[in-house]
Each structure stands twice: as C-alpha cells, then as structure tokens.
C-alpha positions as CSV (number, residue, x, y, z in Angstrom):
1,X,-2.4,18.1,19.2
2,X,1.4,18.0,19.0
3,X,1.7,14.7,20.8
4,X,-0.8,13.3,18.1
5,X,1.2,14.7,15.3
6,X,4.5,13.0,17.0
7,X,2.2,9.7,17.1
8,X,1.3,10.3,13.3
9,X,5.1,10.5,12.4
10,X,5.9,7.6,14.2
11,X,3.1,5.6,12.5
12,X,4.4,7.0,8.9
13,X,7.8,5.8,9.9
14,X,6.5,2.2,10.6
15,X,4.5,2.3,7.2
16,X,7.5,3.6,5.4
17,X,9.8,0.9,6.6
18,X,7.1,-1.8,5.8
19,X,6.5,-0.2,2.3
20,X,10.3,-0.8,1.5
21,X,10.1,-4.3,2.8
22,X,7.2,-5.0,0.5
23,X,9.4,-3.6,-2.4
24,X,11.9,-6.5,-1.7
25,X,9.0,-8.8,-1.6
26,X,8.2,-8.0,-5.2
27,X,12.0,-8.6,-6.4
28,X,11.8,-12.0,-4.4
29,X,8.4,-13.0,-6.0
30,X,9.5,-12.2,-9.5
31,X,13.0,-13.9,-9.1
32,X,11.2,-17.2,-7.6
33,X,8.5,-16.8,-10.4
34,X,11.2,-16.6,-13.0
35,X,13.3,-19.5,-11.4
36,X,10.2,-21.8,-11.3
37,X,9.5,-21.2,-15.0
38,X,12.9,-21.8,-16.2
39,X,13.2,-25.2,-14.1
40,X,9.9,-26.3,-15.4
41,X,10.8,-25.6,-19.2
42,X,14.4,-26.8,-18.8
43,X,14.1,-29.8,-16.3
44,X,10.2,-30.5,-16.7
45,X,9.9,-30.4,-12.9
46,X,8.3,-28.1,-10.3
47,X,7.9,-27.6,-6.7
48,X,4.6,-26.9,-5.0
49,X,6.5,-25.1,-2.2
50,X,8.0,-22.7,-4.5
51,X,4.8,-22.0,-6.4
52,X,2.9,-21.5,-3.1
53,X,5.7,-19.2,-1.8
54,X,5.0,-17.0,-4.9
55,X,1.5,-16.2,-3.9
56,X,2.4,-16.0,-0.2
57,X,4.8,-13.1,-1.3
58,X,2.4,-11.7,-3.6
59,X,-0.1,-11.4,-0.8
60,X,2.4,-9.9,1.4
61,X,3.1,-7.1,-1.1
62,X,-0.6,-6.2,-1.2
63,X,-1.6,-6.7,2.5
64,X,1.8,-5.2,4.1
65,X,1.9,-2.4,1.4
66,X,-1.6,-0.9,1.8
67,X,-0.7,1.4,4.5
68,X,2.3,2.5,2.6
69,X,0.2,3.3,-0.2
70,X,-2.1,5.5,2.0
71,X,1.0,7.2,3.2
72,X,2.2,7.9,-0.3
73,X,-1.3,9.1,-1.2
74,X,-1.0,6.4,-4.1
75,X,-4.5,5.1,-3.3
76,X,-7.5,5.6,-5.9
77,X,-8.9,9.2,-5.9
78,X,-11.3,10.7,-8.5
79,X,-8.7,13.2,-9.4
80,X,-10.7,15.5,-11.7
81,X,-13.2,16.1,-8.8
82,X,-10.7,16.5,-6.1
83,X,-8.4,18.9,-8.0
84,X,-11.3,21.5,-8.5
85,X,-12.0,21.3,-4.5
86,X,-10.5,23.6,-2.1
87,X,-7.9,22.2,0.4
88,X,-10.2,22.3,3.4
89,X,-13.0,20.3,1.2
90,X,-10.4,17.7,0.2
91,X,-9.4,17.5,3.8
92,X,-12.9,17.1,5.2
93,X,-13.7,14.5,2.6
94,X,-10.8,12.6,3.7
95,X,-11.8,12.8,7.3
96,X,-15.2,11.8,6.7
97,X,-14.0,8.8,4.4
98,X,-11.5,7.7,7.1
99,X,-14.0,7.9,9.9
100,X,-17.1,6.1,8.0
101,X,-15.5,4.0,5.5
102,X,-11.7,3.0,6.2
103,X,-12.0,2.6,10.0
104,X,-15.2,0.2,10.1
105,X,-13.9,-1.7,7.1
106,X,-10.3,-2.4,8.7
107,X,-12.1,-3.3,12.0
108,X,-14.4,-5.7,10.4
109,X,-11.6,-7.4,8.6
110,X,-9.5,-7.8,11.4
111,X,-12.2,-9.3,13.5
112,X,-13.1,-11.7,10.5
113,X,-9.8,-12.5,9.8
114,X,-8.0,-13.2,13.1
115,X,-10.0,-16.5,13.9
116,X,-8.8,-17.8,10.4
117,X,-5.1,-17.1,11.5
118,X,-5.8,-18.6,15.0
119,X,-7.5,-21.7,13.8
120,X,-4.7,-22.5,11.1
121,X,-1.8,-21.7,13.9
122,X,-3.5,-24.0,16.3
123,X,-4.3,-26.9,14.0
124,X,-0.9,-26.6,12.0
125,X,-3.0,-26.4,8.8
126,X,-0.8,-27.4,5.7
127,X,-1.5,-26.9,2.0
128,X,-3.5,-29.8,0.5
129,X,-0.8,-30.1,-2.5
130,X,2.0,-32.5,-2.0
131,X,5.2,-30.6,-0.6
132,X,2.9,-27.6,0.1
133,X,3.6,-25.0,2.8
134,X,2.1,-24.5,6.3
135,X,-0.7,-21.9,6.0
136,X,-0.8,-19.7,9.0
137,X,1.8,-17.4,7.9
138,X,-0.3,-16.4,4.9
139,X,-3.4,-16.2,7.0
140,X,-1.3,-13.9,9.4
141,X,-1.0,-11.4,6.7
142,X,-4.6,-10.6,6.6
143,X,-5.0,-9.2,10.1
144,X,-1.6,-7.8,10.2
145,X,-2.1,-5.9,6.9
146,X,-5.3,-4.3,8.2
147,X,-3.9,-3.3,11.4
148,X,-1.2,-1.4,9.4
149,X,-3.9,0.0,7.1
150,X,-5.7,1.1,10.1
151,X,-2.8,2.8,11.9
152,X,-1.9,4.5,8.8
153,X,-5.6,5.8,8.6
154,X,-5.3,7.1,12.1
155,X,-2.1,9.0,11.4
156,X,-3.7,10.4,8.1
157,X,-6.9,11.4,10.2
158,X,-4.7,13.2,12.8
159,X,-2.8,15.2,9.9
160,X,-6.1,16.1,8.4
161,X,-7.7,17.4,11.5
162,X,-4.5,19.3,12.5
163,X,-4.5,21.0,9.0
164,X,-8.3,21.7,9.5
165,X,-7.4,23.4,13.1
166,X,-4.6,25.5,11.4
167,X,-1.7,23.3,13.3
168,X,-0.1,21.6,10.4
169,X,0.4,21.9,6.7
170,X,-1.8,20.5,4.1
171,X,-0.3,17.0,3.6
172,X,-2.5,16.8,0.3
173,X,-1.0,19.8,-1.1
174,X,2.1,17.7,-2.3
175,X,-0.3,15.5,-4.2
176,X,0.7,15.7,-7.9
177,X,-2.7,15.0,-10.0
178,X,-0.9,14.8,-13.3
179,X,-0.6,11.3,-14.7
180,X,2.8,9.9,-15.8
181,X,1.6,10.7,-19.5
182,X,0.8,14.1,-18.7
183,X,4.4,14.8,-17.2
184,X,5.9,13.2,-19.9
185,X,4.2,15.4,-22.6
186,X,5.0,18.7,-20.5
187,X,8.8,17.6,-20.3
188,X,8.7,17.1,-24.4
189,X,7.0,20.3,-24.8
190,X,9.4,22.1,-22.5
191,X,12.3,20.4,-24.5
192,X,10.9,21.5,-27.9
193,X,10.5,25.0,-26.4
194,X,14.1,25.2,-25.4
195,X,15.3,23.6,-28.7
196,X,13.4,26.3,-30.6
197,X,15.0,28.9,-28.3
198,X,18.4,27.4,-29.2
199,X,17.9,27.7,-32.8
200,X,17.1,31.1,-32.8
C-alpha cells in the first residue's frame, strides 16, 4: 500500500504543477481577450488567430485543470448530504463514484477523442477562418485532459482505500463545507463580538 501511496503523491505533484500552469493560462486568456477588444474598438481591426487562441487557452484551462480541481476537492458535491455522513461513508461513496463513473467516463472520452486528434494531426487540419490556427493542438487537449483526470482519479482512489484500511488520514477531513458567504459572515460576527468585548 505504501508504494501505491507514493504513486498517488507523484500524481498529486503532476496535477498540482499542471493546475498552476492553468492559472497562467487564465491570465493569458484575459490579456489576449482585452487586447483584442481594445484593438477592435480603437483601430476597427481584428485577428482570427488571436480570437481562436483565446478559446484554445480557455479549453486548456478546463481540460488541463480538471485533475487539479479533483486534487483540491473543488468539484461539485452535494455538501448538505455529505456533511451529515460519517468519514467512512463519504470515502466509500467516493470509491464507488470513481470506479463506476469517473474511470469509465474518462476511458470512453479518451477513446473517442484520440482519433479526432490523430486525424487532425495527420491531415494538418486548419481553421476555416482566414488567418486561423492549426487545429490539432486544441484537439490534443481532450485526450490529455482526460488522461490527467483519470490519473488523479486513481490517486484519489488509492487515498480513499488507504483511509478505509486505516493506513492513511482522511483526505476529505480537510474539506471545508462552508461557502465563502458563510465564512465571511462568521468573520463579521467574530469581529462584532471582539468589538463589543473591547467596548466593555
């Protein structure tokens, strides 16, 4: 089990580095989008290549960032239910979900998207827009993104099973089920209490 936990830590490191890369893609997308808007308004001109690179980068954020989102437990959960479950129940639900939903979904998506990438790469498929970009890089994001998500799913599966066997801590215990609004409200309440104490 320790070898598998070491493998899960390696996958976590890959997902973490990829996630940090996607943060830079968000910045690049924003800057290119703003630049396009300014040039279009100021000079009444535009570039199809720059417009297309925006959605290439945008696709990269979501496809490459999915595994990082899973690592950080940022995916959608039904918190009002999971918060009421025991740690073992939450982990069992994750094990079943990973095995019956995530793994098959990723494998099917990889199988369907890989031929699209290969065909675009071999044919040198280009955008139909004048001055547009070559298409295979954006097609490559699909199988790559699902491979990264699948790997992170396997890492999470290892961690859940290790916890259930008593060989690792509960990685879901660090999950904060409170919304940003709830946290902000609690901060304001704590500030009000401290001010009242100071007034006395």
